C-alpha positions as CSV (number, residue, x, y, z in Angstrom):
1,M,143.9,53.5,120.1
2,S,142.5,51.6,117.4
3,Q,139.5,50.0,117.3
4,T,137.9,47.7,114.4
5,I,134.0,48.1,114.0
6,N,132.4,44.9,113.0
7,N,129.7,45.4,110.2
8,A,127.3,43.0,109.1
9,P,128.4,39.7,108.0
10,G,129.7,39.9,104.3
11,E,130.6,43.7,104.8
12,E,134.0,45.3,104.6
13,K,135.4,46.4,107.9
14,A,137.1,50.0,108.8
15,T,140.0,50.1,111.2
16,I,139.2,53.6,113.1
17,T,141.5,55.5,115.6
18,V,139.7,56.8,118.3
19,V,141.6,59.9,120.5
20,E,140.4,59.9,124.2
21,D,140.8,62.8,126.8
22,V,142.7,61.2,129.5
23,R,143.0,64.5,131.5
24,R,142.2,63.8,135.3
25,G,138.2,63.8,136.2
26,A,137.5,64.1,132.2
27,P,134.6,61.4,131.0
28,T,135.9,58.3,128.9
29,E,134.5,59.0,126.0
30,A,135.8,59.4,122.6
31,V,136.6,62.3,121.3
32,V,135.8,62.1,117.1
33,K,137.2,65.7,115.1
34,K,137.9,66.3,111.9
35,Q,140.8,68.8,111.2
36,I,138.9,70.9,109.7
37,D,136.2,71.3,112.7
38,E,139.3,73.3,114.3
39,L,138.9,76.3,111.0
40,N,136.9,79.0,110.8
41,A,134.5,79.6,108.3
42,G,136.8,81.0,105.4
43,H,140.0,78.3,106.2
44,A,136.9,75.2,106.0
45,V,135.7,77.0,102.3
46,Q,138.9,76.7,101.2
47,M,139.2,73.1,102.1
48,N,136.2,72.3,100.5
49,P,136.6,73.8,96.8
50,N,134.0,71.5,95.3
51,S,131.3,72.9,97.9
52,I,131.4,76.4,96.4
53,A,129.2,77.0,93.7
54,Y,131.6,80.0,91.9
55,R,134.6,78.2,92.3
56,F,136.0,77.1,88.9
57,S,139.4,76.2,89.0
58,K,141.4,72.9,87.9
59,R,140.6,71.5,91.5
60,S,136.9,71.9,91.4
61,R,134.6,69.6,89.2
62,P,132.2,72.2,87.8
63,F,129.2,69.5,88.1
64,E,130.3,68.6,91.5
65,R,129.0,71.5,93.6
66,Q,127.2,69.9,96.1
67,P,125.7,71.4,98.2
68,L,124.3,74.3,96.2
69,S,123.2,72.9,93.1
70,A,121.4,70.1,95.0
71,W,118.4,72.2,95.3
72,W,117.0,74.0,91.9
73,P,114.8,76.9,90.9
74,G,112.2,74.3,89.4
75,S,111.0,72.8,92.8
76,A,109.5,76.2,93.8
77,L,107.5,76.3,90.5
78,R,104.9,74.0,91.3
79,P,104.6,75.1,94.7
80,T,103.6,78.6,93.5
81,L,102.3,77.4,89.9
82,T,99.5,75.8,92.5
83,S,98.9,78.9,94.4
84,S,98.9,81.7,91.7
85,I,97.9,79.9,88.4
86,V,93.9,79.9,89.7
87,A,93.8,83.4,89.0
88,N,95.0,83.0,85.7
89,K,91.7,84.0,82.8
90,G,92.5,80.6,80.9
91,F,92.8,78.6,83.3
92,I,89.7,79.8,85.0
93,R,87.9,79.2,81.6
94,Q,89.3,76.0,81.4
95,F,88.0,74.7,85.0
96,G,85.8,77.2,86.4
97,S,82.1,77.2,86.7
98,V,79.2,80.1,86.0
99,I,78.9,80.9,89.6
100,D,75.8,83.8,90.1
101,G,76.3,85.0,86.6
102,T,79.9,85.2,86.8
103,L,82.8,82.6,85.5
104,K,84.6,81.6,88.1
105,L,86.5,78.9,90.1
106,N,84.9,77.3,92.5
107,P,86.1,77.8,96.1
108,P,86.2,73.7,96.6
109,Y,88.5,73.3,93.2
110,V,90.6,75.5,94.8
111,S,90.9,73.8,98.3
112,A,90.7,70.9,96.2
113,F,94.5,71.5,94.2
114,G,96.0,73.0,97.3
115,G,94.6,70.3,100.0
116,L,95.7,67.3,97.2
117,F,99.3,68.9,97.1
118,S,100.0,69.0,100.7
119,A,98.1,65.4,101.0
120,G,100.7,64.4,98.4
121,Q,103.7,65.8,100.2
122,V,102.6,63.6,103.3
123,I,103.0,60.6,101.2
124,G,106.1,61.6,99.4
125,Q,107.7,62.6,102.5
126,F,106.7,59.8,104.8
127,C,107.7,57.3,102.1
128,I,110.7,59.0,100.7
129,Q,113.1,57.9,103.6
130,W,112.4,53.7,103.0
131,I,114.0,54.7,99.6
132,T,116.6,57.0,100.7
133,D,117.7,54.4,103.2
134,W,117.4,51.5,100.7
135,V,119.4,52.7,97.6
136,G,120.9,56.0,99.1
137,R,120.5,59.6,98.5
138,K,121.0,59.6,94.8
139,G,118.7,56.7,94.1
140,A,115.5,58.9,95.9
141,M,116.6,61.6,94.1
142,W,116.0,59.7,90.8
143,T,112.8,58.7,91.9
144,F,111.3,62.2,93.2
145,M,112.4,63.5,89.2
146,A,110.2,60.2,87.6
147,I,107.6,61.3,90.0
148,L,108.0,64.9,89.1
149,I,107.9,64.5,85.0
150,L,104.9,62.1,85.4
151,A,103.1,65.0,87.0
152,A,104.2,67.7,84.4
153,V,103.1,65.3,81.7
154,V,99.5,64.9,83.6
155,E,99.0,68.9,83.9
156,C,99.4,68.9,80.4
157,V,96.7,66.9,79.1
158,S,94.0,67.8,81.9
159,S,90.9,69.1,80.5
160,I,88.6,68.8,83.6
161,W,88.9,70.3,87.2
162,W,89.5,66.7,88.4
163,H,92.5,65.8,86.4
164,F,94.4,68.7,87.3
165,A,93.8,67.6,90.9
166,I,95.6,64.5,90.6
167,A,98.6,65.8,88.9
168,K,98.5,68.0,91.9
169,L,98.6,65.1,94.3
170,I,101.5,63.5,92.0
171,A,103.3,66.7,92.1
172,G,102.8,66.8,95.5
173,V,104.5,63.3,96.0
174,G,107.2,64.3,93.9
175,I,108.1,67.7,95.6
176,G,107.7,65.8,99.4
177,A,110.4,63.4,98.4
178,C,112.6,66.2,96.9
179,Q,112.1,68.3,100.3
180,A,112.9,65.5,102.2
181,T,116.1,63.9,100.6
182,L,118.0,67.3,99.5
183,P,118.5,69.0,103.2
184,V,120.0,66.0,104.2
185,Y,122.0,65.1,101.6
186,I,123.3,68.6,102.0
187,N,123.7,68.3,105.6
188,E,125.9,65.3,105.0
189,H,128.4,67.4,102.3
190,A,128.4,70.6,104.2
191,P,131.6,72.0,105.8
192,V,130.4,72.1,109.7
193,Q,131.5,75.8,110.2
194,V,128.8,76.7,106.6
195,R,126.2,73.8,107.1
196,G,123.9,76.6,107.9
197,L,125.0,78.9,105.4
198,F,124.1,76.0,102.8
199,I,121.0,74.3,104.1
200,V,119.7,78.3,103.8
201,A,121.1,78.2,100.3
202,Y,118.3,75.6,99.4
203,N,116.0,78.2,99.8
204,I,117.6,80.4,97.8
205,W,117.2,78.5,94.9
206,W,113.2,77.8,96.3
207,S,112.6,81.5,96.6
208,L,114.3,82.1,93.3
209,G,112.5,79.8,91.2
210,G,109.3,80.8,93.1
211,L,109.9,84.5,91.9
212,M,110.7,83.4,88.5
213,C,107.4,81.7,88.5
214,S,105.6,84.7,89.6
215,I,107.0,86.9,86.7
216,A,106.2,84.4,84.1
217,L,102.7,84.1,84.7
218,Y,102.6,87.7,85.4
219,E,103.5,88.1,81.9
220,L,101.5,85.3,80.4
221,N,98.5,86.8,82.1
222,A,98.8,90.3,80.1
223,N,100.5,88.5,76.8
224,L,98.7,85.6,76.1
225,P,96.2,85.5,79.2
226,Y,94.2,82.4,77.5
227,N,97.0,80.4,77.1
228,W,97.7,78.5,80.6
229,K,99.7,75.7,80.0
230,I,102.8,77.5,78.7
231,A,103.3,78.1,82.2
232,I,103.2,74.4,82.6
233,Y,105.7,73.7,79.6
234,T,108.2,75.4,81.5
235,Q,108.7,72.6,84.2
236,F,110.5,70.4,81.5
237,A,113.2,72.7,81.1
238,M,114.0,72.7,85.2
239,I,113.5,69.2,85.2
240,G,116.2,68.8,82.2
241,T,118.7,70.4,83.5
242,S,118.1,69.4,86.9
243,L,118.7,65.6,85.7
244,I,122.0,66.8,83.8
245,I,123.4,68.3,86.9
246,F,122.5,64.9,89.2
247,I,124.4,62.7,87.1
248,F,127.4,64.1,88.2
249,L,126.5,64.4,92.1
250,P,128.6,62.0,94.0
251,E,126.6,59.9,97.0
252,S,126.8,60.3,100.6
253,T,129.9,59.1,101.9
254,W,127.9,58.6,105.3
255,W,125.2,56.6,103.7
256,L,127.9,54.5,102.0
257,V,129.7,54.2,105.2
258,S,126.5,53.4,107.0
259,K,125.6,50.4,104.8
260,G,129.6,48.8,104.9
261,K,130.5,50.3,101.6
262,I,133.2,51.8,102.8
263,E,135.7,51.1,99.3
264,R,133.0,53.4,97.6
265,A,132.6,55.5,100.4
266,R,136.8,55.9,100.2
267,K,136.4,56.5,96.5
268,T,134.2,59.5,96.6
269,L,136.0,61.6,99.0
270,E,139.1,61.0,96.6
271,Y,136.8,62.2,94.1
272,R,135.8,64.7,95.9
273,F,139.1,65.9,97.9
274,G,141.7,63.9,96.4
275,A,142.9,67.2,94.6
276,I,143.1,69.0,98.0
277,P,147.2,68.4,99.1
278,G,147.1,66.6,102.5
279,Y,143.6,66.0,102.9
280,D,143.5,62.8,105.3
281,I,141.1,60.4,103.5
282,D,141.3,57.7,106.1
283,G,140.9,60.0,108.7
284,E,137.5,61.3,107.5
285,L,136.3,57.6,107.2
286,S,137.1,57.0,110.7
287,I,135.5,59.8,112.1
288,I,132.5,58.9,109.9
289,A,132.3,55.0,111.4
290,V,132.9,55.7,114.9
291,T,130.2,58.4,115.0
292,I,127.7,55.9,113.5
293,E,128.8,53.1,115.5
294,K,128.3,55.0,118.7
295,Q,125.1,56.0,118.2
296,R,124.1,52.9,117.7
297,H,126.3,51.8,120.9
298,W,123.7,54.4,122.6
299,D,120.3,53.5,121.4
300,R,121.1,50.0,122.5
301,E,121.7,50.9,125.6
302,A,118.7,53.2,125.7
303,K,116.6,50.3,124.2
304,A,115.7,53.0,121.3
305,E,115.4,50.4,118.4
306,G,113.4,49.0,116.2
307,P,111.2,50.6,113.6
308,L,109.7,53.2,116.0
309,A,112.9,54.3,117.3
310,I,112.7,57.5,116.4
311,F,110.1,58.7,118.7
312,K,111.9,57.1,121.8
313,G,113.1,58.7,124.4
314,L,116.4,61.4,123.3
315,N,115.2,60.5,119.8
316,G,111.6,61.6,120.1
317,K,112.6,64.6,121.9
318,R,114.7,65.6,119.1
319,F,112.0,64.8,116.3
320,L,109.7,67.4,118.4
321,I,112.7,69.9,118.6
322,G,113.6,69.5,115.1
323,S,109.8,69.8,113.5
324,W,108.1,72.1,115.8
325,P,109.5,75.2,113.6
326,K,108.4,74.0,110.2
327,V,104.9,73.1,112.0
328,L,104.6,76.7,113.5
329,Q,105.0,78.0,110.0
330,Q,101.3,76.4,109.2
331,F,99.9,78.1,112.5
332,V,101.3,81.6,111.6
333,G,99.3,81.7,108.6
334,L,101.7,80.6,105.6
335,G,98.7,79.6,103.6
336,V,96.6,83.0,104.0
337,F,100.2,85.2,102.8
338,S,102.0,82.5,100.9
339,S,100.1,79.2,99.2
340,Y,97.1,81.3,98.6
341,S,98.6,85.1,98.4
342,T,96.9,86.1,94.8
343,Y,94.0,84.3,95.4
344,F,93.6,86.5,98.8
345,F,94.4,89.8,97.7
346,Q,92.1,89.2,94.6
347,L,89.4,88.8,97.2
348,A,90.7,91.4,98.9
349,G,89.9,93.7,95.7
350,N,93.3,94.7,94.9
351,S,93.4,94.7,91.0
352,N,96.9,93.7,90.4
353,A,97.4,90.6,92.7
354,F,100.1,89.4,90.5
355,Q,102.3,92.6,91.2
356,V,101.6,91.8,95.0
357,T,102.9,88.4,94.3
358,L,106.0,89.7,92.6
359,I,106.9,92.2,95.2
360,Q,106.4,88.7,98.3
361,G,109.2,86.9,95.8
362,C,111.6,89.8,95.6
363,L,111.2,90.3,99.3
364,S,111.5,86.4,99.7
365,L,114.7,86.4,98.2
366,L,116.0,89.4,99.9
367,A,114.9,87.3,103.3
368,V,116.5,84.3,102.2
369,I,119.7,86.1,101.0
370,L,120.0,87.7,104.7
371,D,119.0,84.1,106.8
372,A,122.3,83.1,104.8
373,M,124.4,85.8,106.1
374,C,123.2,85.2,109.6
375,V,122.1,81.7,110.7
376,D,126.0,80.9,111.6
377,V,126.9,84.1,113.5
378,I,123.2,84.8,115.2
379,G,122.6,80.9,115.3
380,R,119.0,79.1,114.9
381,R,117.1,80.2,118.1
382,R,117.3,83.6,117.7
383,M,116.2,83.7,113.9
384,T,113.5,81.3,114.7
385,L,111.9,83.4,117.2
386,F,113.1,87.0,115.6
387,G,110.9,85.6,112.2
388,F,108.0,84.3,114.1
389,S,107.7,87.1,116.1
390,G,107.5,89.3,113.0
391,A,105.1,87.2,111.0
392,C,102.7,87.2,113.7
393,A,103.0,90.7,114.1
394,G,102.3,90.9,109.9
395,V,99.1,88.8,110.7
396,L,97.7,90.4,113.4
397,I,98.2,94.0,111.2
398,M,96.4,92.0,108.4
399,A,93.5,91.1,110.7
400,I,92.8,94.6,112.2
401,V,93.0,96.0,108.9
402,G,90.2,93.5,107.6
403,C,87.7,95.2,110.3
404,F,87.5,98.4,108.2
405,D,86.8,99.5,104.6
406,Y,90.1,97.7,103.1
407,T,89.4,98.5,99.8
408,N,89.7,102.1,99.6
409,K,93.6,103.1,98.6
410,Q,95.2,103.7,102.1
411,L,93.9,100.7,104.0
412,G,94.7,98.5,100.9
413,S,98.5,99.6,100.9
414,V,98.5,98.7,104.6
415,L,97.2,95.0,104.0
416,V,99.6,94.9,101.3
417,F,102.5,96.0,103.9
418,S,101.3,93.4,106.2
419,G,101.4,90.4,104.2
420,V,104.8,91.5,102.6
421,L,106.1,91.9,106.2
422,A,104.4,88.5,107.3
423,N,105.8,86.7,104.2
424,F,109.0,88.3,104.6
425,C,109.5,87.4,108.3
426,N,108.5,83.9,107.8
427,T,110.4,83.5,104.8
428,F,113.3,84.7,106.8
429,Q,113.1,82.1,109.6
430,S,112.0,78.8,107.4
431,S,115.2,78.6,106.0
432,T,116.3,77.9,109.5
433,S,113.6,75.6,110.5
434,Y,115.3,73.3,107.8
435,A,118.7,73.8,109.6
436,Y,117.0,72.7,112.7
437,L,115.1,69.9,111.3
438,T,118.5,67.8,109.5
439,E,120.6,68.6,112.8
440,M,118.6,67.4,115.4
441,P,118.5,63.8,114.6
442,E,121.4,61.2,115.0
443,Q,122.9,60.2,111.7
444,R,121.4,56.6,111.3
445,F,118.1,58.8,111.8
446,K,118.6,62.0,109.7
447,A,116.8,60.7,106.3
448,R,114.1,59.8,108.4
449,A,113.1,62.5,111.1
450,T,113.3,64.8,107.9
451,G,110.9,63.4,105.9
452,W,108.7,62.3,108.7
453,G,108.9,66.0,110.4
454,L,107.9,67.7,107.0
455,A,105.4,65.2,106.5
456,Y,104.1,65.9,110.3
457,C,104.3,69.8,109.1
458,N,102.3,69.1,106.0
459,L,99.1,67.4,107.8
460,Y,98.3,70.9,109.2
461,A,99.1,72.1,105.9
462,V,96.5,69.6,104.4
463,M,93.6,70.6,106.7
464,F,94.8,74.6,105.8
465,N,94.9,74.0,102.2
466,F,91.4,72.6,102.5
467,T,90.2,75.2,104.7
468,I,91.8,78.7,103.9
469,P,90.0,79.0,100.6
470,L,86.3,78.3,102.2
471,M,87.9,80.6,105.4
472,L,88.6,83.1,102.8
473,S,85.5,83.2,100.9
474,K,83.5,83.9,103.8
475,W,85.6,86.0,106.3
476,V,88.0,87.5,103.7
477,V,90.8,89.3,105.5
478,K,89.2,88.7,108.9
479,T,90.6,85.0,108.3
480,A,94.2,86.5,109.6
481,F,92.9,86.7,113.6
482,L,92.7,83.1,113.7
483,F,96.5,82.6,112.4
484,A,98.0,85.6,114.8
485,A,96.3,83.9,117.7
486,L,97.5,80.5,116.7
487,G,101.3,81.9,115.2
488,I,102.4,83.3,118.5
489,P,106.0,81.7,119.5
């Protein structure tokens, strides 16, 4: 049958076709399913040539490679810079103090850099959802790019430690907004059969960016150890490349339909899929419209409306389930073996902490690639349980080694292995946690649930980023006992 959805006054109306299940005893719920949903993953990919980064044919537009191009390696440079540049000689000379006759960074400074970065992430993740819902996904992209440019400029002119701390706060706002926007954008563009693959591919760029930063800092430390600002300047190249890509990315069709912008949504679908023979654009618009309207109807029935509707009834359960895997990342010790990996191994007596970070970066990239291959086959829950179990085992080994003389070569190697194992397993599941976060909420709450879920996670990150450097300076490797207990899945 045909049904007309009435939008707000002045908005366009969309006529949608709803197919009902009329079998005896079947519930009288609308069945809204795309024809592409019946295809296997390979055929779905063939039907979405513009969604595949490696497809260069006349049908695909090279700059419209959503969702893989929606994430950029530069996004990982800032977290890696925050955690690794603190060991650079030039950085220590610029911002360090003489303590017990030795020039070094004050632990409170290190904790301020990490803590303010995480605090900025919370602010960005919490606030960007209003911009995302108000001006669209692309408007949010331009917003966080402007913030990241400002952060890079402030870093370049920093001469006192609190200048750099302010830059970390601004950078955290930009990265937090970025993290809360792009997974939603990817989720709304990817075919359902390979949605997990594309959301995990988002983390491939993250791992690649972190690896690139580790290599750059290692070479900088070897050749120009006192010219630390060279690493800061590299961010402008990444930002510039991203700006070019973002120009050609289309707006989310789901957002356009939810705002009643039907003709713009139609043009977006024609731009993306117009070259595919037989693609039913009107049917696609109908499915999006009826899905959004049905979810609104359920919320009205459940009285789950208003600014806090995301925490009410079924929406509240979805929010907790979707955000918990990201929260558990902090409890299993992400700050020890990832955020402060260089600082940790330096305190543990490893003479080549950058090399350990480089090894971790390579294995993190491998973990994300394996995750991408398995997430749509094994499932989100199994991937999460496997990753957290392995990370918890690695942290426990790390803690046990801390009870002995880990500065000798044999136990030092075990310490490095345990940190690498924990980081590998945590990275293996971290990509899947983004799938949880973006797939659990209903459509109209995706932007808000993703942003607020990440902000909720980073409230714990703020706490640990301020406390971990202090714990490491006193307990060193034994700090891992705390996270071995907290991180049990």
